[in-house]
PyMOL Python script that loads the backbone (N, CA, C, O; Angstrom):
from pymol import cmd

cmd.read_pdbstr("""\
ATOM      1  N   UNK A   1       7.784  -9.695  -2.089  1.00  0.00           N
ATOM      2  CA  UNK A   1       6.901 -10.281  -3.080  1.00  0.00           C
ATOM      3  C   UNK A   1       5.723  -9.337  -3.323  1.00  0.00           C
ATOM      4  O   UNK A   1       5.175  -8.743  -2.394  1.00  0.00           O
ATOM      5  N   UNK A   2       5.357  -9.220  -4.579  1.00  0.00           N
ATOM      6  CA  UNK A   2       4.213  -8.405  -4.962  1.00  0.00           C
ATOM      7  C   UNK A   2       3.242  -9.304  -5.717  1.00  0.00           C
ATOM      8  O   UNK A   2       3.614  -9.945  -6.699  1.00  0.00           O
ATOM      9  N   UNK A   3       2.004  -9.346  -5.255  1.00  0.00           N
ATOM     10  CA  UNK A   3       0.964 -10.087  -5.957  1.00  0.00           C
ATOM     11  C   UNK A   3       0.362  -9.159  -7.004  1.00  0.00           C
ATOM     12  O   UNK A   3      -0.078  -8.052  -6.692  1.00  0.00           O
ATOM     13  N   UNK A   4       0.351  -9.623  -8.241  1.00  0.00           N
ATOM     14  CA  UNK A   4      -0.227  -8.870  -9.339  1.00  0.00           C
ATOM     15  C   UNK A   4      -1.520  -9.570  -9.745  1.00  0.00           C
ATOM     16  O   UNK A   4      -1.527 -10.768 -10.029  1.00  0.00           O
ATOM     17  N   UNK A   5      -2.613  -8.809  -9.769  1.00  0.00           N
ATOM     18  CA  UNK A   5      -3.891  -9.356 -10.231  1.00  0.00           C
ATOM     19  C   UNK A   5      -4.237  -8.685 -11.550  1.00  0.00           C
ATOM     20  O   UNK A   5      -4.179  -7.462 -11.683  1.00  0.00           O
ATOM     21  N   UNK A   6      -4.599  -9.514 -12.521  1.00  0.00           N
ATOM     22  CA  UNK A   6      -4.910  -9.038 -13.866  1.00  0.00           C
ATOM     23  C   UNK A   6      -6.410  -9.138 -14.117  1.00  0.00           C
ATOM     24  O   UNK A   6      -7.078 -10.032 -13.597  1.00  0.00           O
ATOM     25  N   UNK A   7      -6.928  -8.223 -14.911  1.00  0.00           N
ATOM     26  CA  UNK A   7      -8.349  -8.205 -15.228  1.00  0.00           C
ATOM     27  C   UNK A   7      -8.552  -8.037 -16.729  1.00  0.00           C
ATOM     28  O   UNK A   7      -7.742  -7.417 -17.417  1.00  0.00           O
ATOM     29  N   UNK A   8      -9.654  -8.602 -17.220  1.00  0.00           N
ATOM     30  CA  UNK A   8     -10.128  -8.428 -18.604  1.00  0.00           C
ATOM     31  C   UNK A   8      -9.031  -8.753 -19.626  1.00  0.00           C
ATOM     32  O   UNK A   8      -8.435  -9.829 -19.577  1.00  0.00           O
ATOM     33  N   UNK A   9      -8.766  -7.830 -20.543  1.00  0.00           N
ATOM     34  CA  UNK A   9      -7.846  -8.081 -21.661  1.00  0.00           C
ATOM     35  C   UNK A   9      -6.428  -8.403 -21.200  1.00  0.00           C
ATOM     36  O   UNK A   9      -5.730  -9.179 -21.853  1.00  0.00           O
ATOM     37  N   UNK A  10      -5.997  -7.821 -20.096  1.00  0.00           N
ATOM     38  CA  UNK A  10      -4.649  -8.114 -19.607  1.00  0.00           C
ATOM     39  C   UNK A  10      -4.574  -9.555 -19.108  1.00  0.00           C
ATOM     40  O   UNK A  10      -3.585 -10.246 -19.351  1.00  0.00           O
ATOM     41  N   UNK A  11      -5.609 -10.006 -18.415  1.00  0.00           N
ATOM     42  CA  UNK A  11      -5.647 -11.406 -17.963  1.00  0.00           C
ATOM     43  C   UNK A  11      -5.612 -12.343 -19.160  1.00  0.00           C
ATOM     44  O   UNK A  11      -4.931 -13.368 -19.128  1.00  0.00           O
ATOM     45  N   UNK A  12      -6.336 -12.002 -20.208  1.00  0.00           N
ATOM     46  CA  UNK A  12      -6.313 -12.817 -21.432  1.00  0.00           C
ATOM     47  C   UNK A  12      -4.920 -12.822 -22.057  1.00  0.00           C
ATOM     48  O   UNK A  12      -4.451 -13.863 -22.517  1.00  0.00           O
ATOM     49  N   UNK A  13      -4.262 -11.672 -22.077  1.00  0.00           N
ATOM     50  CA  UNK A  13      -2.943 -11.559 -22.715  1.00  0.00           C
ATOM     51  C   UNK A  13      -1.874 -12.370 -21.983  1.00  0.00           C
ATOM     52  O   UNK A  13      -0.998 -12.958 -22.618  1.00  0.00           O
ATOM     53  N   UNK A  14      -1.942 -12.403 -20.651  1.00  0.00           N
ATOM     54  CA  UNK A  14      -0.921 -13.145 -19.904  1.00  0.00           C
ATOM     55  C   UNK A  14      -1.357 -14.573 -19.591  1.00  0.00           C
ATOM     56  O   UNK A  14      -0.544 -15.390 -19.160  1.00  0.00           O
ATOM     57  N   UNK A  15      -2.635 -14.876 -19.806  1.00  0.00           N
ATOM     58  CA  UNK A  15      -3.112 -16.241 -19.621  1.00  0.00           C
ATOM     59  C   UNK A  15      -3.353 -16.649 -18.177  1.00  0.00           C
ATOM     60  O   UNK A  15      -3.383 -17.838 -17.857  1.00  0.00           O
ATOM     61  N   UNK A  16      -3.526 -15.660 -17.304  1.00  0.00           N
ATOM     62  CA  UNK A  16      -3.805 -15.959 -15.895  1.00  0.00           C
ATOM     63  C   UNK A  16      -4.425 -14.728 -15.243  1.00  0.00           C
ATOM     64  O   UNK A  16      -4.393 -13.631 -15.801  1.00  0.00           O
ATOM     65  N   UNK A  17      -4.981 -14.921 -14.072  1.00  0.00           N
ATOM     66  CA  UNK A  17      -5.592 -13.774 -13.402  1.00  0.00           C
ATOM     67  C   UNK A  17      -4.760 -13.239 -12.239  1.00  0.00           C
ATOM     68  O   UNK A  17      -5.088 -12.197 -11.671  1.00  0.00           O
ATOM     69  N   UNK A  18      -3.688 -13.943 -11.883  1.00  0.00           N
ATOM     70  CA  UNK A  18      -2.803 -13.441 -10.821  1.00  0.00           C
ATOM     71  C   UNK A  18      -1.480 -14.184 -10.835  1.00  0.00           C
ATOM     72  O   UNK A  18      -1.384 -15.316 -11.309  1.00  0.00           O
ATOM     73  N   UNK A  19      -0.471 -13.524 -10.309  1.00  0.00           N
ATOM     74  CA  UNK A  19       0.835 -14.142 -10.103  1.00  0.00           C
ATOM     75  C   UNK A  19       1.629 -13.255  -9.155  1.00  0.00           C
ATOM     76  O   UNK A  19       1.218 -12.134  -8.855  1.00  0.00           O
ATOM     77  N   UNK A  20       2.753 -13.751  -8.689  1.00  0.00           N
ATOM     78  CA  UNK A  20       3.602 -12.950  -7.811  1.00  0.00           C
ATOM     79  C   UNK A  20       4.977 -12.775  -8.441  1.00  0.00           C
ATOM     80  O   UNK A  20       5.471 -13.634  -9.172  1.00  0.00           O
ATOM     81  N   UNK A  21       5.566 -11.642  -8.133  1.00  0.00           N
ATOM     82  CA  UNK A  21       6.923 -11.331  -8.567  1.00  0.00           C
ATOM     83  C   UNK A  21       7.721 -10.873  -7.363  1.00  0.00           C
ATOM     84  O   UNK A  21       7.192 -10.218  -6.465  1.00  0.00           O
ATOM     85  N   UNK A  22       8.986 -11.217  -7.351  1.00  0.00           N
ATOM     86  CA  UNK A  22       9.894 -10.773  -6.307  1.00  0.00           C
ATOM     87  C   UNK A  22      10.538  -9.478  -6.790  1.00  0.00           C
ATOM     88  O   UNK A  22      11.561  -9.498  -7.474  1.00  0.00           O
ATOM     89  N   UNK A  23       9.930  -8.359  -6.428  1.00  0.00           N
ATOM     90  CA  UNK A  23      10.435  -7.047  -6.821  1.00  0.00           C
ATOM     91  C   UNK A  23      11.051  -6.375  -5.599  1.00  0.00           C
ATOM     92  O   UNK A  23      10.595  -6.598  -4.478  1.00  0.00           O
ATOM     93  N   UNK A  24      12.074  -5.562  -5.799  1.00  0.00           N
ATOM     94  CA  UNK A  24      12.752  -4.938  -4.657  1.00  0.00           C
ATOM     95  C   UNK A  24      11.875  -3.898  -3.959  1.00  0.00           C
ATOM     96  O   UNK A  24      10.945  -3.349  -4.549  1.00  0.00           O
ATOM     97  N   UNK A  25      12.186  -3.650  -2.720  1.00  0.00           N
ATOM     98  CA  UNK A  25      11.514  -2.594  -1.973  1.00  0.00           C
ATOM     99  C   UNK A  25      11.691  -1.275  -2.720  1.00  0.00           C
ATOM    100  O   UNK A  25      12.781  -0.972  -3.207  1.00  0.00           O
ATOM    101  N   UNK A  26      10.627  -0.502  -2.805  1.00  0.00           N
ATOM    102  CA  UNK A  26      10.694   0.772  -3.519  1.00  0.00           C
ATOM    103  C   UNK A  26      10.433   0.657  -5.006  1.00  0.00           C
ATOM    104  O   UNK A  26      10.497   1.658  -5.719  1.00  0.00           O
ATOM    105  N   UNK A  27      10.138  -0.554  -5.495  1.00  0.00           N
ATOM    106  CA  UNK A  27       9.841  -0.728  -6.922  1.00  0.00           C
ATOM    107  C   UNK A  27       8.590   0.079  -7.285  1.00  0.00           C
ATOM    108  O   UNK A  27       7.711   0.300  -6.451  1.00  0.00           O
ATOM    109  N   UNK A  28       8.533   0.505  -8.529  1.00  0.00           N
ATOM    110  CA  UNK A  28       7.462   1.367  -9.012  1.00  0.00           C
ATOM    111  C   UNK A  28       6.646   0.686 -10.112  1.00  0.00           C
ATOM    112  O   UNK A  28       6.968  -0.416 -10.557  1.00  0.00           O
ATOM    113  N   UNK A  29       5.599   1.360 -10.532  1.00  0.00           N
ATOM    114  CA  UNK A  29       4.805   0.888 -11.675  1.00  0.00           C
ATOM    115  C   UNK A  29       5.709   0.720 -12.895  1.00  0.00           C
ATOM    116  O   UNK A  29       5.569  -0.252 -13.636  1.00  0.00           O
ATOM    117  N   UNK A  30       6.623   1.643 -13.109  1.00  0.00           N
ATOM    118  CA  UNK A  30       7.548   1.535 -14.247  1.00  0.00           C
ATOM    119  C   UNK A  30       8.382   0.257 -14.141  1.00  0.00           C
ATOM    120  O   UNK A  30       8.596  -0.423 -15.145  1.00  0.00           O
ATOM    121  N   UNK A  31       8.852  -0.076 -12.944  1.00  0.00           N
ATOM    122  CA  UNK A  31       9.619  -1.309 -12.743  1.00  0.00           C
ATOM    123  C   UNK A  31       8.755  -2.536 -13.034  1.00  0.00           C
ATOM    124  O   UNK A  31       9.217  -3.500 -13.643  1.00  0.00           O
ATOM    125  N   UNK A  32       7.514  -2.489 -12.598  1.00  0.00           N
ATOM    126  CA  UNK A  32       6.594  -3.596 -12.868  1.00  0.00           C
ATOM    127  C   UNK A  32       6.387  -3.767 -14.360  1.00  0.00           C
ATOM    128  O   UNK A  32       6.393  -4.893 -14.857  1.00  0.00           O
ATOM    129  N   UNK A  33       6.206  -2.681 -15.079  1.00  0.00           N
ATOM    130  CA  UNK A  33       6.005  -2.767 -16.532  1.00  0.00           C
ATOM    131  C   UNK A  33       7.222  -3.381 -17.220  1.00  0.00           C
ATOM    132  O   UNK A  33       7.065  -4.191 -18.133  1.00  0.00           O
ATOM    133  N   UNK A  34       8.418  -3.015 -16.804  1.00  0.00           N
ATOM    134  CA  UNK A  34       9.637  -3.604 -17.373  1.00  0.00           C
ATOM    135  C   UNK A  34       9.670  -5.104 -17.094  1.00  0.00           C
ATOM    136  O   UNK A  34      10.007  -5.899 -17.971  1.00  0.00           O
ATOM    137  N   UNK A  35       9.321  -5.483 -15.871  1.00  0.00           N
ATOM    138  CA  UNK A  35       9.308  -6.897 -15.491  1.00  0.00           C
ATOM    139  C   UNK A  35       8.297  -7.676 -16.327  1.00  0.00           C
ATOM    140  O   UNK A  35       8.597  -8.765 -16.817  1.00  0.00           O
ATOM    141  N   UNK A  36       7.108  -7.122 -16.485  1.00  0.00           N
ATOM    142  CA  UNK A  36       6.068  -7.815 -17.254  1.00  0.00           C
ATOM    143  C   UNK A  36       6.416  -7.891 -18.737  1.00  0.00           C
ATOM    144  O   UNK A  36       6.168  -8.915 -19.374  1.00  0.00           O
ATOM    145  N   UNK A  37       6.983  -6.831 -19.294  1.00  0.00           N
ATOM    146  CA  UNK A  37       7.401  -6.875 -20.697  1.00  0.00           C
ATOM    147  C   UNK A  37       8.500  -7.911 -20.892  1.00  0.00           C
ATOM    148  O   UNK A  37       8.545  -8.578 -21.925  1.00  0.00           O
ATOM    149  N   UNK A  38       9.387  -8.052 -19.909  1.00  0.00           N
ATOM    150  CA  UNK A  38      10.421  -9.077 -19.982  1.00  0.00           C
ATOM    151  C   UNK A  38       9.848 -10.478 -19.920  1.00  0.00           C
ATOM    152  O   UNK A  38      10.345 -11.392 -20.577  1.00  0.00           O
ATOM    153  N   UNK A  39       8.803 -10.644 -19.129  1.00  0.00           N
ATOM    154  CA  UNK A  39       8.193 -11.964 -18.972  1.00  0.00           C
ATOM    155  C   UNK A  39       7.282 -12.337 -20.133  1.00  0.00           C
ATOM    156  O   UNK A  39       7.199 -13.508 -20.503  1.00  0.00           O
ATOM    157  N   UNK A  40       6.596 -11.350 -20.713  1.00  0.00           N
ATOM    158  CA  UNK A  40       5.562 -11.646 -21.717  1.00  0.00           C
ATOM    159  C   UNK A  40       5.815 -11.017 -23.082  1.00  0.00           C
ATOM    160  O   UNK A  40       5.028 -11.229 -24.006  1.00  0.00           O
ATOM    161  N   UNK A  41       6.874 -10.263 -23.229  1.00  0.00           N
ATOM    162  CA  UNK A  41       7.200  -9.677 -24.519  1.00  0.00           C
ATOM    163  C   UNK A  41       6.807  -8.213 -24.607  1.00  0.00           C
ATOM    164  O   UNK A  41       5.918  -7.755 -23.889  1.00  0.00           O
ATOM    165  N   UNK A  42       7.471  -7.487 -25.485  1.00  0.00           N
ATOM    166  CA  UNK A  42       7.269  -6.042 -25.584  1.00  0.00           C
ATOM    167  C   UNK A  42       5.865  -5.637 -26.039  1.00  0.00           C
ATOM    168  O   UNK A  42       5.437  -4.513 -25.775  1.00  0.00           O
ATOM    169  N   UNK A  43       5.149  -6.523 -26.712  1.00  0.00           N
ATOM    170  CA  UNK A  43       3.787  -6.170 -27.128  1.00  0.00           C
ATOM    171  C   UNK A  43       2.888  -5.904 -25.929  1.00  0.00           C
ATOM    172  O   UNK A  43       1.953  -5.107 -26.014  1.00  0.00           O
ATOM    173  N   UNK A  44       3.168  -6.568 -24.816  1.00  0.00           N
ATOM    174  CA  UNK A  44       2.353  -6.359 -23.622  1.00  0.00           C
ATOM    175  C   UNK A  44       2.523  -4.937 -23.099  1.00  0.00           C
ATOM    176  O   UNK A  44       1.585  -4.375 -22.532  1.00  0.00           O
ATOM    177  N   UNK A  45       3.696  -4.348 -23.280  1.00  0.00           N
ATOM    178  CA  UNK A  45       3.936  -3.009 -22.746  1.00  0.00           C
ATOM    179  C   UNK A  45       2.992  -1.979 -23.350  1.00  0.00           C
ATOM    180  O   UNK A  45       2.575  -1.054 -22.653  1.00  0.00           O
ATOM    181  N   UNK A  46       2.644  -2.115 -24.629  1.00  0.00           N
ATOM    182  CA  UNK A  46       1.701  -1.162 -25.226  1.00  0.00           C
ATOM    183  C   UNK A  46       0.326  -1.274 -24.565  1.00  0.00           C
ATOM    184  O   UNK A  46      -0.379  -0.275 -24.426  1.00  0.00           O
ATOM    185  N   UNK A  47      -0.052  -2.480 -24.160  1.00  0.00           N
ATOM    186  CA  UNK A  47      -1.312  -2.649 -23.427  1.00  0.00           C
ATOM    187  C   UNK A  47      -1.189  -2.048 -22.029  1.00  0.00           C
ATOM    188  O   UNK A  47      -2.103  -1.368 -21.561  1.00  0.00           O
ATOM    189  N   UNK A  48      -0.068  -2.295 -21.367  1.00  0.00           N
ATOM    190  CA  UNK A  48       0.127  -1.789 -20.010  1.00  0.00           C
ATOM    191  C   UNK A  48       0.157  -0.270 -19.969  1.00  0.00           C
ATOM    192  O   UNK A  48      -0.180   0.335 -18.951  1.00  0.00           O
ATOM    193  N   UNK A  49       0.555   0.340 -21.064  1.00  0.00           N
ATOM    194  CA  UNK A  49       0.639   1.800 -21.150  1.00  0.00           C
ATOM    195  C   UNK A  49      -0.722   2.467 -20.966  1.00  0.00           C
ATOM    196  O   UNK A  49      -0.788   3.595 -20.479  1.00  0.00           O
ATOM    197  N   UNK A  50      -1.800   1.798 -21.341  1.00  0.00           N
ATOM    198  CA  UNK A  50      -3.140   2.389 -21.224  1.00  0.00           C
ATOM    199  C   UNK A  50      -3.895   1.891 -19.994  1.00  0.00           C
ATOM    200  O   UNK A  50      -5.040   2.281 -19.765  1.00  0.00           O
ATOM    201  N   UNK A  51      -3.263   1.042 -19.214  1.00  0.00           N
ATOM    202  CA  UNK A  51      -3.904   0.498 -18.017  1.00  0.00           C
ATOM    203  C   UNK A  51      -3.836   1.478 -16.853  1.00  0.00           C
ATOM    204  O   UNK A  51      -2.979   2.361 -16.800  1.00  0.00           O
ATOM    205  N   UNK A  52      -4.763   1.293 -15.928  1.00  0.00           N
ATOM    206  CA  UNK A  52      -4.686   1.932 -14.620  1.00  0.00           C
ATOM    207  C   UNK A  52      -4.231   0.857 -13.638  1.00  0.00           C
ATOM    208  O   UNK A  52      -4.407  -0.336 -13.882  1.00  0.00           O
ATOM    209  N   UNK A  53      -3.650   1.290 -12.536  1.00  0.00           N
ATOM    210  CA  UNK A  53      -3.110   0.378 -11.540  1.00  0.00           C
ATOM    211  C   UNK A  53      -3.699   0.741 -10.187  1.00  0.00           C
ATOM    212  O   UNK A  53      -3.610   1.886  -9.744  1.00  0.00           O
ATOM    213  N   UNK A  54      -4.296  -0.238  -9.542  1.00  0.00           N
ATOM    214  CA  UNK A  54      -4.791  -0.030  -8.193  1.00  0.00           C
ATOM    215  C   UNK A  54      -3.670  -0.438  -7.244  1.00  0.00           C
ATOM    216  O   UNK A  54      -3.354  -1.618  -7.096  1.00  0.00           O
ATOM    217  N   UNK A  55      -3.080   0.566  -6.608  1.00  0.00           N
ATOM    218  CA  UNK A  55      -1.947   0.385  -5.713  1.00  0.00           C
ATOM    219  C   UNK A  55      -2.429   0.790  -4.324  1.00  0.00           C
ATOM    220  O   UNK A  55      -2.632   1.973  -4.050  1.00  0.00           O
ATOM    221  N   UNK A  56      -2.608  -0.193  -3.457  1.00  0.00           N
ATOM    222  CA  UNK A  56      -3.243   0.108  -2.179  1.00  0.00           C
ATOM    223  C   UNK A  56      -4.679   0.529  -2.451  1.00  0.00           C
ATOM    224  O   UNK A  56      -5.443  -0.213  -3.068  1.00  0.00           O
ATOM    225  N   UNK A  57      -5.040   1.704  -1.995  1.00  0.00           N
ATOM    226  CA  UNK A  57      -6.387   2.239  -2.228  1.00  0.00           C
ATOM    227  C   UNK A  57      -6.410   3.302  -3.313  1.00  0.00           C
ATOM    228  O   UNK A  57      -7.429   3.964  -3.504  1.00  0.00           O
ATOM    229  N   UNK A  58      -5.303   3.476  -4.027  1.00  0.00           N
ATOM    230  CA  UNK A  58      -5.191   4.544  -5.007  1.00  0.00           C
ATOM    231  C   UNK A  58      -5.149   3.996  -6.428  1.00  0.00           C
ATOM    232  O   UNK A  58      -4.347   3.117  -6.742  1.00  0.00           O
ATOM    233  N   UNK A  59      -6.017   4.523  -7.278  1.00  0.00           N
ATOM    234  CA  UNK A  59      -6.006   4.193  -8.703  1.00  0.00           C
ATOM    235  C   UNK A  59      -5.091   5.195  -9.390  1.00  0.00           C
ATOM    236  O   UNK A  59      -5.298   6.403  -9.281  1.00  0.00           O
ATOM    237  N   UNK A  60      -4.079   4.697 -10.097  1.00  0.00           N
ATOM    238  CA  UNK A  60      -3.079   5.589 -10.677  1.00  0.00           C
ATOM    239  C   UNK A  60      -2.611   5.093 -12.038  1.00  0.00           C
ATOM    240  O   UNK A  60      -2.741   3.916 -12.374  1.00  0.00           O
ATOM    241  N   UNK A  61      -2.072   6.012 -12.799  1.00  0.00           N
ATOM    242  CA  UNK A  61      -1.358   5.708 -14.034  1.00  0.00           C
ATOM    243  C   UNK A  61       0.076   6.243 -13.956  1.00  0.00           C
ATOM    244  O   UNK A  61       0.822   6.188 -14.934  1.00  0.00           O
ATOM    245  N   UNK A  62       0.449   6.757 -12.787  1.00  0.00           N
ATOM    246  CA  UNK A  62       1.759   7.362 -12.577  1.00  0.00           C
ATOM    247  C   UNK A  62       2.841   6.282 -12.536  1.00  0.00           C
ATOM    248  O   UNK A  62       2.838   5.448 -11.631  1.00  0.00           O
ATOM    249  N   UNK A  63       3.760   6.283 -13.495  1.00  0.00           N
ATOM    250  CA  UNK A  63       4.805   5.256 -13.518  1.00  0.00           C
ATOM    251  C   UNK A  63       5.750   5.332 -12.318  1.00  0.00           C
ATOM    252  O   UNK A  63       6.472   4.373 -12.042  1.00  0.00           O
ATOM    253  N   UNK A  64       5.755   6.458 -11.602  1.00  0.00           N
ATOM    254  CA  UNK A  64       6.631   6.616 -10.440  1.00  0.00           C
ATOM    255  C   UNK A  64       5.972   6.158  -9.143  1.00  0.00           C
ATOM    256  O   UNK A  64       6.604   6.192  -8.087  1.00  0.00           O
ATOM    257  N   UNK A  65       4.714   5.731  -9.207  1.00  0.00           N
ATOM    258  CA  UNK A  65       4.010   5.288  -8.002  1.00  0.00           C
ATOM    259  C   UNK A  65       4.670   4.026  -7.459  1.00  0.00           C
ATOM    260  O   UNK A  65       4.927   3.079  -8.202  1.00  0.00           O
ATOM    261  N   UNK A  66       4.938   4.022  -6.166  1.00  0.00           N
ATOM    262  CA  UNK A  66       5.550   2.860  -5.518  1.00  0.00           C
ATOM    263  C   UNK A  66       4.534   1.732  -5.385  1.00  0.00           C
ATOM    264  O   UNK A  66       3.353   1.966  -5.128  1.00  0.00           O
ATOM    265  N   UNK A  67       5.013   0.510  -5.564  1.00  0.00           N
ATOM    266  CA  UNK A  67       4.150  -0.662  -5.468  1.00  0.00           C
ATOM    267  C   UNK A  67       3.846  -0.986  -4.006  1.00  0.00           C
ATOM    268  O   UNK A  67       4.614  -0.656  -3.103  1.00  0.00           O
ATOM    269  N   UNK A  68       2.718  -1.632  -3.807  1.00  0.00           N
ATOM    270  CA  UNK A  68       2.322  -2.169  -2.517  1.00  0.00           C
ATOM    271  C   UNK A  68       2.341  -3.694  -2.647  1.00  0.00           C
ATOM    272  O   UNK A  68       2.595  -4.202  -3.739  1.00  0.00           O
ATOM    273  N   UNK A  69       2.082  -4.436  -1.574  1.00  0.00           N
ATOM    274  CA  UNK A  69       2.127  -5.898  -1.686  1.00  0.00           C
ATOM    275  C   UNK A  69       1.142  -6.503  -2.683  1.00  0.00           C
ATOM    276  O   UNK A  69       1.328  -7.638  -3.120  1.00  0.00           O
ATOM    277  N   UNK A  70       0.095  -5.759  -3.051  1.00  0.00           N
ATOM    278  CA  UNK A  70      -0.830  -6.234  -4.085  1.00  0.00           C
ATOM    279  C   UNK A  70      -1.139  -5.087  -5.030  1.00  0.00           C
ATOM    280  O   UNK A  70      -1.440  -3.975  -4.596  1.00  0.00           O
ATOM    281  N   UNK A  71      -1.061  -5.366  -6.329  1.00  0.00           N
ATOM    282  CA  UNK A  71      -1.343  -4.377  -7.364  1.00  0.00           C
ATOM    283  C   UNK A  71      -2.309  -4.998  -8.351  1.00  0.00           C
ATOM    284  O   UNK A  71      -2.094  -6.111  -8.831  1.00  0.00           O
ATOM    285  N   UNK A  72      -3.383  -4.266  -8.654  1.00  0.00           N
ATOM    286  CA  UNK A  72      -4.334  -4.701  -9.671  1.00  0.00           C
ATOM    287  C   UNK A  72      -4.050  -3.957 -10.967  1.00  0.00           C
ATOM    288  O   UNK A  72      -3.879  -2.738 -10.962  1.00  0.00           O
ATOM    289  N   UNK A  73      -3.999  -4.692 -12.082  1.00  0.00           N
ATOM    290  CA  UNK A  73      -3.771  -4.102 -13.396  1.00  0.00           C
ATOM    291  C   UNK A  73      -5.117  -4.084 -14.116  1.00  0.00           C
ATOM    292  O   UNK A  73      -5.703  -5.128 -14.404  1.00  0.00           O
ATOM    293  N   UNK A  74      -5.593  -2.860 -14.401  1.00  0.00           N
ATOM    294  CA  UNK A  74      -6.939  -2.668 -14.929  1.00  0.00           C
ATOM    295  C   UNK A  74      -6.899  -2.004 -16.303  1.00  0.00           C
ATOM    296  O   UNK A  74      -6.598  -0.815 -16.407  1.00  0.00           O
ATOM    297  N   UNK A  75      -7.201  -2.762 -17.356  1.00  0.00           N
ATOM    298  CA  UNK A  75      -7.247  -2.154 -18.683  1.00  0.00           C
ATOM    299  C   UNK A  75      -8.493  -1.278 -18.799  1.00  0.00           C
ATOM    300  O   UNK A  75      -9.401  -1.379 -17.974  1.00  0.00           O
ATOM    301  N   UNK A  76      -8.538  -0.420 -19.820  1.00  0.00           N
ATOM    302  CA  UNK A  76      -9.752   0.366 -20.030  1.00  0.00           C
ATOM    303  C   UNK A  76     -10.936  -0.575 -20.250  1.00  0.00           C
ATOM    304  O   UNK A  76     -10.813  -1.587 -20.941  1.00  0.00           O
ATOM    305  N   UNK A  77     -12.057  -0.243 -19.671  1.00  0.00           N
ATOM    306  CA  UNK A  77     -13.268  -1.044 -19.813  1.00  0.00           C
ATOM    307  C   UNK A  77     -14.254  -0.293 -20.679  1.00  0.00           C
ATOM    308  O   UNK A  77     -14.427   0.917 -20.540  1.00  0.00           O
ATOM    309  N   UNK A  78     -14.897  -1.019 -21.571  1.00  0.00           N
ATOM    310  CA  UNK A  78     -15.977  -0.425 -22.363  1.00  0.00           C
ATOM    311  C   UNK A  78     -17.256  -0.585 -21.552  1.00  0.00           C
ATOM    312  O   UNK A  78     -17.544  -1.664 -21.035  1.00  0.00           O
ATOM    313  N   UNK A  79     -17.995   0.465 -21.452  1.00  0.00           N
ATOM    314  CA  UNK A  79     -19.239   0.420 -20.674  1.00  0.00           C
ATOM    315  C   UNK A  79     -20.446   0.406 -21.584  1.00  0.00           C
ATOM    316  O   UNK A  79     -20.371   0.734 -22.768  1.00  0.00           O
ATOM    317  N   UNK A  80     -21.549   0.020 -20.999  1.00  0.00           N
ATOM    318  CA  UNK A  80     -22.746   0.001 -21.828  1.00  0.00           C
ATOM    319  C   UNK A  80     -23.982   0.228 -21.052  1.00  0.00           C
ATOM    320  O   UNK A  80     -25.074   0.240 -21.620  1.00  0.00           O
TER     321      UNK A  80
END
""", "prot")
cmd.dss("prot")
cmd.show_as("cartoon", "prot")
cmd.util.cbc("prot")
cmd.orient("prot")
């Protein structure tokens, strides 16, 4: 099981701030994106394409990065 936590625009798009998915061992960010697009529609994938992912202690955009038990999905933030 992988706990996915959503923030900002992604949380708004999926209508929640967290959920879990049963993904296989060795699953990657690319696998997660396919799963989320299947669950929420292909329009979400364009948003996920610009997101960063906090996997363990590493912030990454690498689709080949292996998932950890918790992954944070972080859209670009506007600062001020």
